[in-house]
C-alpha positions in Angstrom: 182.0 -20.0 8.0 179.8 -17.2 9.5 176.0 -16.4 8.6 174.4 -13.2 9.8 170.8 -14.3 10.6 169.3 -11.5 12.1 166.6 -11.2 14.2 164.9 -14.8 14.4 162.6 -16.1 16.9 164.5 -18.9 18.8 162.3 -21.7 18.0 163.0 -20.9 14.4 166.9 -20.3 15.3 166.6 -23.7 17.0 165.3 -25.2 14.4 168.0 -24.2 11.8 170.4 -25.1 14.5 169.4 -28.8 13.8 169.2 -28.9 10.6 172.6 -27.2 9.9 174.1 -29.7 12.9 172.9 -32.5 10.6 174.4 -31.6 7.1 177.8 -30.4 9.4 177.8 -33.9 10.7 177.2 -35.7 7.7 179.9 -33.6 5.6 177.3 -31.8 3.3 178.5 -28.4 4.9 181.1 -26.3 6.3 181.6 -25.5 9.6 179.0 -22.7 10.6 178.8 -19.9 12.7 175.3 -18.5 13.2 175.4 -14.7 14.2 171.7 -13.8 15.5 169.4 -11.7 18.0 166.3 -13.4 19.6 163.1 -11.3 20.7 163.1 -11.4 24.6 162.7 -15.2 25.6 163.7 -17.4 28.5 165.3 -20.8 27.8 165.6 -22.9 30.6 168.6 -25.8 30.1 168.0 -29.3 31.8 169.3 -28.2 35.3 166.7 -25.4 35.9 164.8 -26.1 39.2 160.9 -24.9 38.9 161.4 -22.2 41.4 164.2 -20.0 39.1 161.7 -19.8 36.4 160.4 -16.2 36.4 157.6 -15.8 38.2 156.2 -12.9 35.7 158.3 -13.1 32.2 157.0 -10.1 30.8 155.0 -11.6 28.0 158.0 -13.4 27.3 158.0 -17.1 26.4 160.1 -19.6 28.6 161.0 -22.4 26.4 163.1 -25.6 27.6 165.6 -26.4 25.6 168.4 -29.3 25.2 171.6 -28.1 26.8 172.8 -28.2 30.4 172.7 -25.3 32.3 170.1 -23.7 34.3 167.9 -20.8 32.9 169.0 -17.3 30.9 167.7 -14.8 28.8 167.8 -13.6 25.1 167.0 -10.2 23.6 167.2 -7.5 21.2 170.7 -5.9 21.6 172.7 -9.1 22.8 174.8 -10.8 20.1 174.0 -14.5 20.3 176.4 -17.1 18.4 175.4 -20.2 17.9 179.1 -22.1 16.7 178.2 -25.4 14.5 181.8 -26.8 14.3 183.4 -30.1 14.2 185.9 -30.6 17.1 189.1 -31.7 16.0 190.1 -35.1 18.0 193.0 -33.3 19.9 190.4 -30.6 21.1 188.3 -31.5 24.5 184.7 -30.0 24.7 186.4 -27.9 27.7 188.7 -26.7 25.2 186.0 -25.6 22.8 184.2 -23.8 25.8 187.5 -21.9 26.8 188.5 -20.9 23.1 185.2 -19.3 22.7 185.3 -17.5 26.4 189.1 -16.3 25.1 187.5 -14.8 21.7 184.8 -12.8 23.7 187.7 -11.9 26.4 189.5 -10.3 23.1 186.3 -8.9 22.1 185.5 -6.8 24.8 188.9 -5.5 25.7 189.2 -4.3 21.7 186.2 -2.3 23.0 187.8 -1.6 26.3 185.9 -3.7 28.8 188.3 -5.5 30.8 186.9 -9.2 31.5 188.1 -12.8 32.2 186.9 -16.0 33.4 185.6 -17.0 36.9 186.4 -20.7 37.6 183.6 -22.7 38.6 181.6 -20.5 36.5 181.0 -20.3 32.5 181.1 -17.2 30.5 182.8 -14.0 30.7 183.0 -11.7 33.4 183.8 -8.6 34.8 185.8 -8.3 38.0 183.9 -6.6 41.4 184.8 -3.1 41.7 183.6 0.0 43.4 180.7 0.0 40.6 179.4 -3.4 41.8 179.8 -7.0 42.5 181.5 -9.7 39.7 179.2 -9.3 37.1 178.6 -11.2 33.9 178.7 -10.0 30.2 178.6 -13.1 28.3 177.1 -16.6 29.0 178.1 -19.8 27.7 176.1 -23.0 27.1 177.0 -25.6 24.7 175.6 -29.1 23.4 178.1 -31.3 21.4 176.3 -34.3 19.6 178.3 -36.7 17.0 181.3 -34.8 17.7 179.6 -31.7 16.4 178.8 -28.3 18.6 175.7 -26.3 18.6 173.9 -23.7 21.0 176.6 -21.4 22.1 177.1 -17.8 23.4 175.5 -14.7 24.4 177.4 -11.2 24.2 175.3 -8.4 25.8 175.9 -5.2 23.9 173.0 -2.7 24.2 170.5 -5.1 25.6 167.5 -4.2 28.2 169.0 -5.0 31.1 165.7 -4.8 33.0 164.7 -8.5 31.9 167.3 -10.0 34.2 165.1 -8.9 37.2 162.8 -11.0 36.8 164.7 -14.2 37.2 168.5 -15.0 38.7 170.3 -15.2 35.7 172.1 -18.9 35.4 171.1 -19.7 39.1 173.9 -17.3 40.4 172.2 -15.0 43.2 175.3 -13.6 44.3 176.5 -11.8 41.3 175.2 -9.5 38.4 174.5 -8.9 34.7 175.7 -6.2 32.6 176.6 -5.1 28.9 178.8 -3.6 27.3 176.5 -0.2 26.7 176.5 -0.4 30.4 180.2 -0.7 31.4 181.2 1.9 28.9 178.7 4.7 29.3 177.8 5.0 25.5 175.8 2.8 22.9 177.5 -0.3 21.7 175.4 -2.0 19.3 175.1 -5.8 18.1 176.6 -4.5 14.7 180.2 -2.5 16.3 180.3 -6.5 18.1 179.7 -8.8 15.3 183.0 -7.9 13.5 184.8 -8.3 16.3 183.2 -11.7 17.1 184.1 -12.9 13.6 187.5 -11.9 13.8 188.5 -13.3 17.2 186.3 -16.4 17.2 188.2 -17.3 13.6 191.2 -17.1 15.2 190.3 -19.1 18.5 188.5 -21.5 16.3 191.6 -22.6 14.1 192.5 -24.5 16.7 196.1 -23.2 17.1 198.0 -22.6 20.8 197.2 -19.9 22.5 198.2 -18.1 25.7 194.9 -18.2 28.4 193.9 -14.7 30.0 194.7 -15.4 33.5 191.5 -16.5 35.6 189.7 -14.0 38.6 189.7 -15.6 42.1 187.3 -19.3 41.9 183.6 -18.9 43.0 181.1 -22.2 43.4 178.5 -23.3 40.3 175.2 -23.1 41.7 174.4 -25.6 38.5 177.0 -28.1 39.8 179.1 -28.3 36.6 179.9 -26.6 33.7 176.8 -26.1 31.1 178.1 -28.5 28.6 176.5 -31.6 27.8 178.2 -34.3 25.6 175.8 -36.3 23.7 176.3 -39.4 21.4 174.3 -40.9 18.2 
């Protein structure tokens, strides 16, 4: 189910996603989760406004992509996952997103970081405390076509957070961005997080009932909706 692709340029990974998606949708390949890292890149979802693009991207490309939501960043030290899985008839798209979030919440817990969801905002968050405001540690943005998912999530392990100073991540100006390494005060590598992601994601994508982690207080989403897009053939 899991395929470790290493460090892959974003466009090459996008092409690979589309190839795998077609095979999975055609029934020619089992559900697959691509796990990888990207060289520095900004990706702009369909709700990205012109002023939200980085004025100085620091040499990283800015690529328009076919998912919902706004602009985000990918780079080394960030574990990116692209689950390409067939949704069962009884699983709604939002339920799938919640399962991915739940898996990442438990990855953070295993590593010693307490996280939860913020209703109205996708992804995985740390609560505001004496160290700072609410801050996102994992982003999620998906697309569903022919009943099969693509795009996915990004978990900040030891990514260079300086890149996030060049734009407003996901259009949310009243919150911050963090990483496992920053929160724990030690290097947490992609290699350390990967087996935890595989274990928890496999559990939650087995589609069994589960008890969700209690949410933090709700907040408005500047993108006016979750980063989810359902497309038909």
